[in-house]
C-alpha positions as CSV (number, residue, x, y, z in Angstrom):
1,M,15.1,12.9,-10.5
2,T,14.2,11.5,-7.1
3,S,17.1,11.7,-4.6
4,P,18.0,8.8,-2.3
5,A,16.5,10.7,0.6
6,E,13.3,11.3,-1.3
7,V,13.1,7.6,-2.2
8,V,13.1,6.8,1.5
9,I,10.3,9.3,2.1
10,L,8.3,7.9,-0.7
11,A,8.8,4.4,0.6
12,G,7.4,5.5,4.0
13,R,4.4,6.9,2.3
14,L,3.7,3.7,0.4
15,A,4.2,1.6,3.5
16,A,1.7,3.8,5.4
17,R,-0.8,3.3,2.7
18,G,-0.2,-0.5,2.7
19,E,1.1,-0.5,-0.9
20,P,3.8,-2.9,-2.0
21,Y,7.1,-1.9,-3.5
22,A,10.7,-3.1,-4.0
23,L,13.6,-1.1,-2.7
24,A,16.8,-1.3,-4.8
25,T,20.1,-0.1,-3.3
26,V,23.5,0.0,-5.1
27,T,26.0,-1.9,-2.9
28,R,29.1,-2.1,-5.1
29,V,30.4,-0.3,-8.2
30,L,33.3,-1.1,-10.6
31,R,33.9,1.9,-12.7
32,P,33.2,3.2,-15.2
33,A,29.5,3.4,-14.2
34,S,27.0,6.2,-13.9
35,T,26.0,5.3,-10.3
36,R,27.6,5.1,-6.9
37,R,27.3,3.0,-3.8
38,G,24.2,4.1,-1.8
39,D,22.2,5.2,-4.8
40,R,18.7,3.8,-4.5
41,A,15.4,3.5,-6.2
42,L,12.0,1.9,-5.6
43,V,9.9,0.0,-8.0
44,T,6.1,-0.4,-7.7
45,P,4.1,-3.4,-9.0
46,D,3.2,-1.6,-12.2
47,G,6.9,-1.3,-13.1
48,T,7.4,2.4,-12.3
49,L,10.9,3.2,-11.0
50,E,11.5,6.2,-8.8
51,G,15.1,7.2,-8.0
52,W,18.5,6.6,-9.6
53,I,20.1,3.3,-10.0
54,G,22.4,3.8,-13.0
55,G,20.4,5.0,-16.0
56,A,19.3,3.0,-19.1
57,C,22.0,0.4,-18.7
58,S,20.6,-0.7,-15.3
59,E,17.1,0.5,-15.0
60,H,15.3,-2.1,-17.1
61,V,17.2,-4.9,-15.3
62,V,16.3,-3.5,-11.9
63,V,12.7,-3.2,-12.8
64,R,12.5,-6.7,-14.1
65,E,14.3,-8.2,-11.1
66,A,12.3,-6.0,-8.7
67,L,9.0,-7.5,-10.1
68,R,10.5,-11.0,-9.6
69,V,11.4,-10.1,-6.1
70,L,7.9,-8.9,-5.3
71,A,6.5,-12.2,-6.8
72,A,8.9,-14.3,-4.7
73,G,8.7,-12.2,-1.6
74,A,12.4,-12.7,-1.0
75,P,15.4,-10.3,-1.5
76,R,18.1,-10.9,-4.1
77,L,21.5,-9.4,-4.9
78,V,21.9,-8.7,-8.6
79,R,25.1,-8.1,-10.5
80,I,24.7,-6.1,-13.7
81,G,27.6,-6.1,-16.1
82,P,29.1,-7.1,-19.4
83,P,29.3,-10.8,-20.3
84,D,32.8,-11.3,-19.1
85,A,31.7,-10.2,-15.6
86,A,29.7,-13.4,-15.1
87,A,32.8,-15.6,-14.6
88,D,33.3,-15.0,-10.8
89,V,29.7,-14.4,-9.7
90,P,28.9,-16.0,-6.4
91,D,26.2,-18.6,-6.2
92,D,23.9,-16.4,-4.2
93,V,24.1,-13.5,-6.7
94,T,21.9,-13.2,-9.8
95,F,23.9,-12.1,-12.8
96,A,22.2,-9.8,-15.4
97,E,24.0,-9.1,-18.6
98,N,24.1,-5.8,-20.3
99,H,25.9,-4.5,-23.4
100,C,26.5,-0.9,-22.5
101,A,29.6,0.7,-23.9
102,S,30.9,1.6,-20.4
103,E,31.3,-2.0,-19.4
104,G,31.0,-1.1,-15.7
105,V,29.7,-3.5,-13.1
106,V,27.1,-2.7,-10.5
107,D,25.7,-4.8,-7.6
108,V,22.2,-4.0,-6.5
109,L,20.4,-5.3,-3.5
110,I,16.7,-5.6,-4.2
111,E,14.3,-6.1,-1.3
112,P,10.6,-6.7,-1.3
113,C,8.5,-4.4,0.9
114,L,5.2,-6.1,1.2
115,P,2.4,-4.8,3.4
116,A,1.0,-7.1,6.1
117,P,-2.2,-8.7,5.1
118,L,-5.4,-6.7,5.8
119,L,-8.1,-8.6,7.6
120,A,-11.6,-7.1,7.7
121,V,-13.9,-8.6,10.3
122,V,-17.7,-7.9,10.3
123,G,-19.7,-8.4,13.4
124,D,-20.2,-7.3,17.0
125,S,-19.5,-10.7,18.5
126,P,-16.8,-12.0,20.9
127,A,-15.4,-14.1,18.0
128,A,-15.1,-11.0,15.8
129,H,-13.4,-8.9,18.3
130,A,-11.0,-11.7,19.4
131,L,-10.1,-12.4,15.7
132,V,-9.2,-8.7,15.1
133,R,-7.1,-8.6,18.2
134,L,-5.3,-11.9,17.5
135,A,-4.6,-10.9,13.9
136,R,-2.9,-7.7,15.1
137,D,-0.9,-9.7,17.6
138,I,0.8,-11.6,14.8
139,G,1.4,-8.5,12.7
140,W,-1.6,-8.4,10.4
141,R,-3.6,-5.2,9.8
142,G,-7.1,-5.6,11.1
143,R,-10.2,-3.5,10.9
144,E,-13.9,-4.1,11.9
145,D,-15.6,-3.2,8.6
146,V,-15.4,-4.3,5.0
147,A,-12.6,-2.5,3.2
148,P,-12.3,-2.7,-0.6
149,Q,-8.5,-3.4,-0.3
150,A,-8.9,-6.2,2.2
151,D,-7.0,-9.4,1.6
152,A,-9.4,-11.4,3.7
153,V,-12.9,-10.8,5.0
154,V,-14.6,-12.8,7.8
155,V,-18.3,-12.3,8.5
156,A,-19.0,-13.0,12.1
157,S,-22.2,-11.1,12.5
158,M,-24.0,-14.2,13.9
159,G,-27.2,-13.9,11.9
160,R,-27.4,-10.1,11.9
161,G,-27.2,-9.0,8.3
162,D,-25.1,-11.9,7.1
163,E,-26.3,-11.7,3.5
164,E,-25.5,-8.0,3.2
165,A,-22.1,-8.4,4.8
166,L,-21.2,-11.3,2.5
167,A,-22.3,-9.4,-0.6
168,A,-20.1,-6.5,0.4
169,A,-17.2,-8.9,1.0
170,L,-17.6,-10.6,-2.3
171,A,-17.5,-7.2,-4.0
172,T,-13.9,-6.6,-2.7
173,R,-10.6,-8.0,-4.0
174,A,-10.4,-10.3,-1.0
175,H,-8.8,-13.7,-1.8
176,Y,-10.4,-15.2,1.3
177,V,-14.0,-14.7,2.4
178,G,-15.2,-16.6,5.5
179,L,-18.6,-16.9,7.2
180,V,-18.8,-17.8,10.9
181,A,-22.0,-20.0,11.0
182,S,-23.2,-23.5,11.5
183,E,-23.5,-25.6,8.3
184,R,-27.3,-25.3,8.5
185,R,-27.2,-21.5,8.8
186,A,-24.5,-21.2,6.1
187,R,-26.7,-23.2,3.7
188,S,-29.6,-20.9,4.5
189,V,-27.5,-17.7,4.0
190,L,-26.0,-18.9,0.7
191,G,-29.4,-20.1,-0.5
192,A,-30.9,-16.7,0.2
193,M,-28.1,-15.0,-1.7
194,R,-28.5,-17.5,-4.6
195,D,-32.2,-16.6,-4.8
196,A,-31.3,-12.9,-4.8
197,G,-29.2,-13.5,-8.0
198,V,-25.7,-14.0,-6.7
199,D,-23.9,-16.3,-9.1
200,E,-22.4,-19.6,-8.1
201,A,-18.8,-18.6,-8.8
202,S,-19.1,-15.9,-6.2
203,L,-20.8,-18.1,-3.7
204,A,-18.0,-20.7,-4.2
205,R,-15.6,-18.2,-2.7
206,V,-17.2,-18.3,0.7
207,H,-15.5,-20.5,3.3
208,S,-18.0,-21.8,5.8
209,P,-17.8,-22.9,8.4
210,A,-14.8,-20.6,8.6
211,G,-11.7,-21.8,10.3
212,L,-9.9,-25.1,10.7
213,D,-11.7,-28.0,12.5
214,L,-10.0,-27.8,15.8
215,G,-13.0,-28.8,17.9
216,A,-13.4,-25.2,18.9
217,S,-16.4,-24.4,21.1
218,T,-15.9,-21.0,22.7
219,Q,-16.0,-17.7,20.8
220,E,-12.3,-17.2,21.4
221,E,-11.4,-20.7,20.3
222,I,-13.4,-20.1,17.1
223,A,-11.3,-17.0,16.5
224,V,-8.1,-19.1,17.0
225,A,-9.4,-21.7,14.5
226,I,-10.2,-19.0,11.9
227,L,-6.8,-17.4,12.3
228,A,-5.1,-20.7,12.0
229,Q,-6.9,-21.2,8.6
230,L,-5.9,-17.7,7.5
231,V,-2.3,-18.2,8.4
232,A,-2.3,-21.5,6.4
233,W,-4.1,-19.8,3.5
234,R,-1.5,-17.0,3.5
235,H,1.4,-19.3,3.2
236,T,-0.2,-21.5,0.4
237,A,-2.1,-18.9,-1.7
238,A,-0.5,-17.5,-4.7
239,G,-1.4,-14.0,-3.8
240,L,-0.9,-11.0,-6.1
241,D,1.1,-11.6,-9.3
242,Y,4.0,-9.2,-9.6
243,A,5.9,-11.3,-12.2
244,P,7.1,-9.6,-15.4
245,A,4.6,-9.8,-18.2
246,E,6.8,-12.1,-20.3
247,E,6.8,-14.6,-17.4
248,R,3.0,-14.4,-16.7
249,T,2.2,-15.0,-20.4
250,G,5.0,-17.6,-21.0
251,A,6.5,-15.4,-23.8
252,S,10.2,-15.7,-24.4
C-alpha cells in the first residue's frame, strides 16, 4: 500500500512529467471507518488509485468523483456515508451513498492537478521566440520544437520548411495547430500538403492566419495576437475527457 508520504512523492513525479491526476485527502471521519484524517490517495485519468482512502467502501466513489473533478477542473468535497447521513449535507458538499456494514462517514477533498498547457513553437523568427517567452510568462509550458504531447503547436518558420513542420504538428495529439502566414502563403502551403496526400480532415485542423485579428503588424504583436487566440481556445475547448465511462457513453 502506498503511504501518504509516498503519494506526495508520486504526485511530484507526475507533475514533473506534466501528467494530470487528482489528489484525494480525508478531511473528516465519523467512526467506525477504516481511514483517518490525513489519509490520501491520487487517481490518474485511467482510474488507477494509489494510496489509502478507506478501502472498498470508499475507493470506487473516490475514483468516480476524481474523474469528474478532472473533467470539470475544479475541486469538490465529497461526503461518503450511509443513506441517513445525507440529511445534513451542506450545499457545497457532494454526497455519495454507500451501503457498507460499518456505516461510518468520511469526508474527502478531491483536487484536480492539471498540467499547464504545453505549447510547441517551430521557427527561428522573432514571432516564434516572443510567443514562447510570452506563453511561459502566463504559466504555460513552452518549447521550440514539435513534441508529441503538445497541446498546441504553432508553426512560425516563415516559409522555411512549413509543410514538414505542419505535417509533424498534425501527427501529434495537439488540439490546436496554427500556421503563421499570409492567406496567400497559407493556401500555397496547404495546397502543397494536399497534393502530397494529406487528407482534408487533417488540413482543416490548421488555423491560418494564426492569431486573433488585432491589426498586429510587428513580429511581437503577431505573437500577442496568437497567444490571445490560444488563451481563448484554452477556455472554450473541451480538452481531454476524464469523465467516467458511464457519463461519456450516456449509460445509466
